C-alpha positions, 0 to 999 in steps of 0.5 A: 368704681369702674367695671374693670377695677371691680372685675380685677378685685373680684378675680384677686379675691377669688384667687386668694380664697382658692389659695386658702381652700387648697393650701393643704394640698399644695405640698401633697405628694403623688397619690393613687393613679398619679404614677400612671401619668408621672413616675411610672412613665418616666421613660416617656417623660425624659425625651422628645421621642417619648413626647412623640410616642404619647401623640402617635401611640394611643396605648402608650399611656392609660388613656389617649389624652395626649395634650394632658400627657404633654403637660406632664411631660413639660412638668417633668422637664421643668420640675422633675417630680417635685409635686408643688408646681403640679398642684399650683398648675391644677389650681391655676387652671381651675381658677382660669376656668372659673373666670372663663365661666364668669365671662361666658355667663355674662356674655349669655346674659345669665344673672348672678354670673359672678356668684356662679363662678365663685361657687364653682371655684370654691365648691368642695365637690371640685376638690377631687379634680383640683387637688388630685394631680392626675385630674389635670385632665379635668382642669385643663380640658375644662379651661379649653372647653369654656374657651371654645364656648366663648369663641363659639359665642363670638361666632354665632351669638346663639341667635341674638345677632340675627342677620349679623355677619358670622365671625369665621375666625372665632369659629376656627378658634372654637374648633381648635380649642374644642379639639384641644379639650378633647385631647386633654379629656374626652368628657368635653364631648358634650360641647356640640350638644351644648351649643345647640341647647344654648340656642334653644334656650335663647330662642325656644327653637332650633334651626338646622342651618344656623344652629345645627350645621356649624355644630356638625364638625364639632360632633365629628371630632367628639364622636371620633375621639369618644370612640377611641376613649371607649375602645381604650377603656374596654381593651386597654384599661380592661373595663370588662368582665364580671365587675361590669356584667350589668343588665340593662335594668341595672344600668338604668338604676345606676343612672337614675340614682347617680343623677340624684346623687350628684345633684344632692352633693352639689346642693349639700356637699357633706360626707364627700369621699374619694371612694363611695360604697358601690350600691347593691342593685336590685331591679326587683326592688320598687324603691330603687326604680324611684330614682330613674323614674323620678329623674325622668319625671323631673326632666319631663316636668321642667320641659312641660313647664318651660312656658311658665318658668322659662327654658333655663331650668330645663336647659340646665337639667338637659346639660347636666344629664347629657354631660354625665351620660358616659358615666351614668352606667350605660358605658363601662368605666374602669372606676365603676368596679369600685364605685358607681359614682365619684366626685371628679365625674361631675366637674364639667356637668356641674356648670348647669346646676351651679349656673341655674342656682346662681341665676335663680338667686339673682333673679329672686333678689332682683324681684324682691328688690333686695340686692343685698340678699344675694351678697348676704348669701354669698358672704355666708355660703362662699366662706363655708364652701371654702372651709369645706374645700380646705378640709377636703383638699387635705385628703390629698396630702399623701397616699396614706392620708388619702386611704385613711380618710377614705376608710374613716368614711367608707370602712368597707372599701376593699380598694382603700384597705388594699392600697393602705396595705401597699403603703405599709408594705412599701415601708417594711411594715409587713404585719400592718400590710397583712392586716389591711390586705386581710380586711380587703379580702374580707370585704371583697373575696374576689378581689384578685389584687388583694389576694395576690398582695396578701399571699406576697406579704405572707410569703415575705413573713415566712408563712409560705404554707399560708401564702400559697392558697392566696396566690392560687386564689388570685389567679383562679379569679384572674387566670391571666394574673402573671404576677400571681403565677410568678410569686407562687413559683417563688413560694414553691421554689422555697419549699424545694418544689423546683419542677412545680415552681418552673411550671408557674414561671413558664405560665407567667411568661406565657401570659406576659412574655416581657415580664423581666422578673419572671425570667429572673426567677425562672433563672433562679429555679433553673440553677436549683434544678441544675440547668446553668445554661438555661439559667443564663438564657433566662437572666439574659432575657431579664436584662434585655427586657429591663436593662437596669435590673441589677440583681439579674446582671449580678446572677448572670455575671456570676454564672458567666464567671464560673463558666469561664466567660470572664470578660462578659462576666465583668461587663454584667457585674459592672452593670450590677454594681452601677445600678445597685451601688449600695449592694456589697455583694455586687462589688465583691462579685465584680472585684472577684471577676476583675481579680480573675482578669489580673486587674488587681488594682481595680479589684482592690477598689471594689473589695474596699467598696464592699468592705465600706458598705458591709463593715461587718462582712468578714469575707469582704475584709478577707477578699480585700486582704488578698488583693492588698497582698497581691499588690505587695501591701502586706501590712494592709493585707494583714490588717484586713485579715485580722479584721475578718477574724475579729468578725468571724474567728472561725473563718479558716480562709482568713487564718490561712491567708494571715498565716501566709502573709506572716510567714512571708514577713518572717514572723514564724511563730505567729504564722504557725499559730494561724496555720494550726488554727486552720487545721483546728477548724479544717482537720486534714487541710492539705495547704495548711499542713504543707505550710507547716511542714515547709517551716519544719513544724509537724501538724498536730 
C-alpha cells in the first residue's frame, strides 16, 4: 500500500471517528456566551459596515478577534442562525488541525506522529473547544498556528538544513498565517517561543542569528496583540475587582495546581466539567505549596536529565507551561471569577504532552521490537477516547443540558444555577427560576447578577416586598448595576412610591445613559407623577436608542394623541404595530389615531386586526363597530356591538352604540331597550336620556 493511500485512509478513518464522537453536538443550539458572537451581535452581522466595524473598532465585540468574528459574520450571511453549519465548521477546523499536527510532527521527525494526531483529535478535553460554537476562536487559531509552524519549518528546517538557502517565501507565509492566528485568538502568542524551543530541542543550543532574529517579527506581532487582549480583558470585559484581587502567593498556588490539573486531565480525562469548582486558596497551607514546588521540580528535573533522557521531555514541558502562561493566574481572565481552570484553555498547550506521550510509546515499541504494541494501544485507547468525547460533546446539545450536566458534576456552581434559572425564566417558569436563583445566592452570596435575577423574578411573581431587598443587595455589591436600579424603580413604582422610583431611574440613566428600557420606565413613572411632557421626552429618548422598541412607540403615540399631535401619534403607533404585530392594544391605538385623522377605512382595518388578535376583548369589537357604522355598514356594526355585549353585558358604550344603530335602522323598541340598559348601568347618562326623549320615551 502506497504512503499516499495509507495517509488518505487514515484521514478518512479519523474524520469518521470525529463524526461519531461529535454527533450529539452537531444539532446543538447556541449555548452560554455564543450570543456574544452571534445573536446578540446581529446588527454587526447584517452588513459590510458591521464587518468593517469588527476590524476597525476593538471594543465592538467581546474581544478583539476580528478574524474569528469574520467567520461568524460569513456564517450569518450564509446560514443565518441555523447552528448545524456552525458546529460542522468547528469540527472540520479541528480535523484540519489534527492533520496539520500529523504533518508537522512527521516533518520534525517525532515518532508516533499519527498517534499524536489521533489522540489530539479524539481526546475529550478538546470537546469544549469543538462542540462549543463560540470556541471557533480556538479551532480557527489552532489551524492557522500549525499552518504557520509548517511554513516556518520549510523556511528554517530548525537547524537541520545547515548551510541551505532559506526560503523567504515560506517565511512570509508563516508570518501572515501567524498574524491571522493572533487575529483569531491571541492564545497562539507562543509561536515565536515555540520555534526557538524546537531549534533548541533539535540541536541543544540556540543561535542568535539563525534562530532568534527570524522570530523577532513574530514576537513583535504577538506582543502588540497580546497587549490589546490584556487591555480588553481588564477594561472592556471587566476582569477586575474583588474576584480578581489575588495576592502574588495565591497566583503561584493557582499556577502550580493548574499545571497539575491540566496534565492530569490529559492523562486521565475523567470527570470533565464545563465549570470546575473554584479552589479555595490558602498560602499558609504547606500542602497547597506542593503544587507549584512540584511543578518547578519536575521541570528542573527534566532539564537536568536532558543528556540522559533527551531534550524532548523538557521541550514538551516548557511548551506546555509556556503556552498556558496567560491562564495560570498571573494575568486576570474574566472566566476566573467562576473557576481557575477550564478545558478549552488547554486546547493549544495540549500539543506538547500529547506529542511527547505518543513519541514515548512509539519509541518504546520500537525498542522492544514490538510495533504491534503501538497499534494495540491505539486500538484500545482511541475508541475509548471517542466514546468519552461523544458523551462530553452531548453536554453542548442545548443551554439547559449544559447547565443541568454542569450541576450534576458541580452542584454548588452558582453560575450554573443562575443560568439554569435564566432558562426557566425565559420559558415562563417563574417558580423554577426562583429556586435556581436562590440556590445561586446561597452558594455565592455576593453574586450580584443572581441577586438581581432573584429580585426580578420575585417582582414578577407579585412578591414586591421580597424583591426589593434583593435588588438593593445587587447594586450594593455592584454600585454601577444599572439594571438593578431600573428594576428597583419598577418595584417602587408598583408600590406607588413615584418619587423614589424616579430617583432609581435617574440613577440607572446616570450609570448607563443609553439604557432604553430605563428611559421607558422613567417615562411611565413620570406619567404616574403627572408630568406628561417629561414622559414624552423619555419615550422619545427610548425609541431613539432602540428604534424597534414597540411599547415605547405605543406609549409615546398615546401621549401625543392626547396632546393633539395626531399626525406624529399615528407615525409612532404605526411603528408600534409594525414591531409588535401580535399586540391587539397597539392596533387599537393606531386605529383610534387613524379615526381621529378621518381615515376610517384604515382605522377599521386596524380595529379588525385587534379583534382578530383578541377575540375576547369587548372593546376591540365595540371600536370596530364604531368604524363600520361610520362607513355606513350598519349590519356589520351591530354585529360587532352584539359581540362586545356577549363578552361584557355591562359595557355601557356598546349598549349606547347598538341603540344608536338600531334607532337609525328604524328598530325603535330594540333601540329603547339598549338606551335603558345604558341608564341602568350609568344612571343620569345625558346622551342615553336625550336619545329616549327624542323618541318620545321618558327615561326611567
